[in-house]
C-alpha positions as semicolon CSV with decimal commas, in nm:
position;residue;x (nm);y (nm);z (nm)
1;M;11,708;3,293;9,809
2;Q;11,747;2,910;9,710
3;F;11,810;3,040;9,355
4;L;12,094;3,274;9,479
5;T;12,256;3,028;9,661
6;N;12,264;2,772;9,369
7;Y;12,392;3,079;9,156
8;I;12,679;3,134;9,382
9;H;12,776;2,745;9,404
10;E;12,737;2,746;9,012
11;Q;12,964;3,066;8,954
12;L;13,242;2,961;9,227
13;Q;13,259;2,568;9,177
14;P;13,535;2,595;8,901
15;L;13,750;2,829;9,112
16;Y;13,724;2,702;9,492
17;P;13,643;2,398;9,684
18;P;13,325;2,299;9,836
19;E;13,378;2,388;10,183
20;D;13,509;2,733;10,083
21;I;13,205;2,813;9,867
22;R;12,969;2,702;10,175
23;C;13,165;2,948;10,387
24;F;13,133;3,212;10,102
25;V;12,751;3,148;10,073
26;R;12,702;3,212;10,472
27;L;12,923;3,523;10,490
28;I;12,780;3,662;10,160
29;L;12,412;3,630;10,297
30;T;12,503;3,747;10,607
31;D;12,668;4,084;10,490
32;V;12,387;4,140;10,226
33;C;12,092;4,034;10,393
34;G;12,203;4,082;10,768
35;W;12,080;3,716;10,833
36;S;12,269;3,460;11,084
37;Y;12,326;3,103;10,974
38;H;12,010;2,994;11,119
39;Q;11,797;3,262;10,972
40;Q;11,952;3,146;10,626
41;I;11,816;2,794;10,685
42;R;11,489;2,911;10,767
43;C;11,450;3,166;10,469
44;K;11,536;2,949;10,191
45;D;11,211;3,061;10,013
46;T;11,245;3,439;10,106
47;Q;11,265;3,634;9,812
48;I;11,577;3,903;9,816
49;P;11,529;4,269;9,695
50;E;11,668;4,368;9,374
51;K;11,927;4,588;9,536
52;E;12,033;4,301;9,765
53;K;12,071;4,072;9,461
54;K;12,289;4,313;9,279
55;R;12,520;4,335;9,593
56;L;12,551;3,960;9,604
57;I;12,627;3,939;9,234
58;A;12,898;4,209;9,258
59;I;13,044;4,018;9,543
60;V;13,051;3,680;9,345
61;E;13,239;3,868;9,043
62;R;13,497;3,990;9,276
63;L;13,551;3,618;9,393
64;K;13,583;3,530;9,052
65;K;13,887;3,737;9,042
66;M;14,058;3,546;9,318
67;E;13,997;3,868;9,552
68;P;13,983;3,751;9,945
69;I;13,630;3,754;10,090
70;Q;13,771;3,948;10,379
71;Y;13,876;4,264;10,182
72;I;13,564;4,233;9,970
73;L;13,326;4,257;10,296
74;G;13,603;4,467;10,456
75;E;13,613;4,273;10,778
76;T;13,733;3,932;10,946
77;E;13,737;3,779;11,280
78;F;14,063;3,703;11,481
79;Y;14,058;3,522;11,823
80;S;13,698;3,590;11,820
81;I;13,751;3,962;11,800
82;P;13,591;4,138;11,466
83;L;13,841;4,332;11,283
84;K;13,822;4,557;10,972
85;V;14,076;4,493;10,710
86;N;14,176;4,648;10,383
87;P;14,463;4,555;10,122
88;S;14,690;4,777;10,327
89;V;14,709;4,491;10,591
90;L;14,755;4,120;10,592
91;I;14,452;3,916;10,653
92;P;14,513;3,751;10,995
93;R;14,606;3,367;10,983
94;P;14,489;3,108;11,224
95;E;14,862;3,037;11,292
96;T;14,879;3,376;11,430
97;E;14,575;3,298;11,668
98;E;14,775;3,014;11,756
99;L;15,078;3,254;11,870
100;V;14,839;3,459;12,079
101;D;14,722;3,160;12,260
102;L;15,052;3,050;12,321
103;I;15,154;3,380;12,510
104;L;14,801;3,393;12,713
105;G;14,859;3,019;12,800
106;E;15,236;3,002;12,856
107;H;15,218;3,300;13,084
108;K;14,940;3,201;13,293
109;G;15,026;3,185;13,661
110;T;15,404;3,244;13,613
111;P;15,608;3,514;13,785
112;L;15,548;3,755;13,495
113;P;15,192;3,665;13,462
114;F;14,962;3,720;13,200
115;S;14,678;3,583;13,410
116;S;14,396;3,832;13,417
117;D;14,421;3,851;13,800
118;D;14,789;3,959;13,830
119;C;14,935;4,126;13,514
120;K;14,878;4,517;13,572
121;G;15,184;4,708;13,425
122;T;15,310;4,419;13,240
123;S;15,455;4,575;12,925
124;V;15,411;4,438;12,581
125;L;15,552;4,541;12,233
126;D;15,400;4,420;11,903
127;I;15,649;4,479;11,629
128;G;15,471;4,484;11,277
129;T;15,127;4,524;11,388
130;G;14,935;4,527;11,056
131;S;14,585;4,506;11,125
132;G;14,652;4,509;11,503
133;C;14,535;4,172;11,552
134;I;14,784;4,052;11,798
135;A;14,816;4,375;12,011
136;I;14,426;4,382;12,027
137;A;14,387;4,026;12,120
138;L;14,629;4,072;12,407
139;A;14,474;4,394;12,527
140;K;14,130;4,247;12,502
141;H;14,194;3,943;12,710
142;R;14,441;4,103;12,953
143;P;14,289;4,453;13,005
144;H;14,555;4,537;13,260
145;V;14,849;4,476;13,047
146;V;15,020;4,794;12,865
147;V;15,017;4,737;12,502
148;T;15,215;4,925;12,246
149;A;15,241;4,863;11,859
150;I;15,461;4,967;11,594
151;D;15,445;4,955;11,206
152;I;15,633;5,103;10,902
153;S;15,329;5,154;10,715
154;E;15,078;5,440;10,819
155;A;14,795;5,292;10,630
156;A;14,817;4,992;10,829
157;L;14,849;5,189;11,164
158;Q;14,520;5,369;11,049
159;M;14,354;5,038;11,020
160;A;14,499;4,887;11,341
161;E;14,396;5,213;11,537
162;E;14,025;5,194;11,396
163;N;14,035;4,842;11,513
164;A;14,155;4,925;11,867
165;R;13,886;5,177;11,880
166;M;13,616;4,949;11,767
167;N;13,735;4,662;12,029
168;K;13,763;4,929;12,296
169;T;14,134;4,869;12,374
170;A;14,386;5,124;12,490
171;I;14,699;5,060;12,276
172;R;14,966;5,308;12,198
173;F;15,039;5,281;11,824
174;L;15,374;5,435;11,678
175;N;15,499;5,470;11,317
176;A;15,861;5,317;11,318
177;D;16,107;5,126;11,107
178;I;16,250;4,819;11,305
179;L;16,531;4,785;11,041
180;N;16,638;5,120;11,195
181;T;16,711;4,982;11,504
182;N;16,873;5,236;11,725
183;K;16,619;5,520;11,592
184;T;16,331;5,260;11,695
185;A;16,508;5,180;12,030
186;A;16,546;5,558;12,130
187;L;16,137;5,580;12,100
188;F;16,121;5,375;12,427
189;P;16,294;5,489;12,750
190;E;16,160;5,149;12,941
191;P;16,221;4,805;12,861
192;F;15,937;4,549;12,758
193;D;15,856;4,269;12,950
194;L;15,740;4,082;12,632
195;I;15,819;4,145;12,269
196;V;15,597;3,959;12,002
197;S;15,629;3,985;11,607
198;N;15,505;3,826;11,317
199;P;15,722;3,981;11,084
200;P;15,745;3,942;10,699
201;Y;15,909;3,584;10,639
202;V;15,811;3,451;10,312
203;L;16,120;3,420;10,058
204;E;16,093;3,565;9,712
205;E;16,146;3,247;9,577
206;E;15,819;3,102;9,739
207;K;15,583;3,329;9,537
208;T;15,530;3,055;9,265
209;A;15,357;2,811;9,540
210;M;15,136;3,102;9,658
211;N;14,755;3,115;9,569
212;A;14,665;3,427;9,345
213;N;14,437;3,560;9,613
214;V;14,723;3,611;9,851
215;L;14,994;3,711;9,566
216;N;14,766;3,956;9,394
217;Y;14,596;4,146;9,661
218;E;14,789;4,120;9,989
219;P;15,081;4,358;10,064
220;H;15,414;4,243;9,961
221;L;15,571;4,470;10,238
222;A;15,412;4,262;10,493
223;L;15,496;3,939;10,347
224;F;15,820;3,881;10,171
225;V;16,189;3,903;10,241
226;P;16,488;3,850;9,995
227;N;16,612;3,501;9,940
228;D;16,965;3,603;10,047
229;N;16,841;3,768;10,373
230;P;16,576;3,552;10,526
231;L;16,630;3,671;10,866
232;L;16,638;4,032;10,778
233;Y;16,362;4,110;11,027
234;Y;16,421;3,865;11,285
235;D;16,792;3,970;11,312
236;A;16,681;4,352;11,367
237;I;16,402;4,251;11,628
238;A;16,671;4,048;11,832
239;T;16,904;4,330;11,809
240;F;16,635;4,555;11,927
241;A;16,523;4,309;12,206
242;C;16,895;4,302;12,324
243;Q;16,840;4,660;12,416
244;K;16,462;4,696;12,525
245;L;16,363;4,348;12,670
246;S;16,350;4,324;13,046
247;P;16,583;4,074;13,229
248;E;16,300;3,850;13,291
249;G;16,098;3,920;12,954
250;T;16,031;3,680;12,678
251;L;16,070;3,738;12,279
252;Y;15,794;3,553;12,066
253;F;15,834;3,506;11,707
254;E;15,597;3,343;11,427
255;I;15,854;3,219;11,191
256;N;15,887;3,041;10,843
257;P;15,967;2,665;10,914
258;R;16,252;2,654;10,687
259;C;16,446;2,927;10,906
260;D;16,401;2,765;11,233
261;T;16,742;2,649;11,297
262;A;16,901;2,979;11,147
263;I;16,667;3,173;11,382
264;T;16,782;2,998;11,684
265;D;17,147;2,996;11,598
266;M;17,102;3,380;11,570
267;L;16,916;3,409;11,886
268;H;17,196;3,200;12,069
269;N;17,471;3,407;11,893
270;K;17,319;3,745;12,041
271;G;17,290;3,582;12,404
272;F;16,929;3,459;12,412
273;T;16,876;3,150;12,610
274;C;16,582;2,920;12,691
275;T;16,507;2,916;12,282
276;K;16,232;2,678;12,203
277;I;16,074;2,602;11,880
278;I;15,704;2,537;11,897
279;R;15,514;2,344;11,641
280;D;15,151;2,474;11,512
281;L;14,849;2,260;11,493
282;S;14,949;2,132;11,155
283;G;15,296;2,014;11,288
284;K;15,514;2,269;11,151
285;N;15,789;2,449;11,340
286;R;15,607;2,769;11,350
287;F;15,662;2,963;11,676
288;I;16,002;3,048;11,867
289;T;16,042;3,187;12,215
290;A;16,355;3,320;12,365
291;K;16,503;3,470;12,698
292;L;16,800;3,699;12,736
293;T;17,094;3,612;12,938
294;I;17,120;3,823;13,255
295;K;17,469;3,965;13,255
């Protein structure tokens, strides 16, 4: 096994930083051999069968083409929850875990509680659910919440539904285009207590600064917005929320830090108050929360 570990390092060293390669080694050996990290340490001299060697080499060859390890293995973890992923959905990011943490933490013990003891009937809508990561994490940690999730991509919804079943969470998934605001609003007769979205927000002009593993493999539909309309999805979601957010409800966005002021201005113009910009752990303005003015 030590020989194969050295092989992985030698093949990937020109392409990836050392910490990434160490992570790849652990993930590959877990996937190929079924070994935990502690078993990998104890089994350094163990011989791996030829079939497993071929599988390992095939994974390394795909990594050399900058294909994300999550797509190669077909799985990842989000908020301590296992998820299946494929190129029809974005690979969940740590910043989005922070968004979930923000929702769970900020609502704890409030009049519209997200505490595990008193949230029965609270309704949540996740717009642009992708892999289902946000919806599933909220449903998993607050099982009495009623969670609905929408996406324009049927392939993404299939993946999200599979992840929801795997994690034993009851979520209603619907195919809907949030840019067709009125049609989407008509799907829901009742308002939501919380609307959350991590919509496409990367500007087309930002492609040049992106890594090949993102640009060449992850779905552009879920990533990019036109340079001349960076608030395309935020504006549509805010318009939808004006119709479908309950009087005491809250809107949560993950945002492009370059657009923080423009988004808050847009929300104020639509009648939202208590607008708050929140930084992520790297210090970037990454999240916005807002409430509607009660008329």
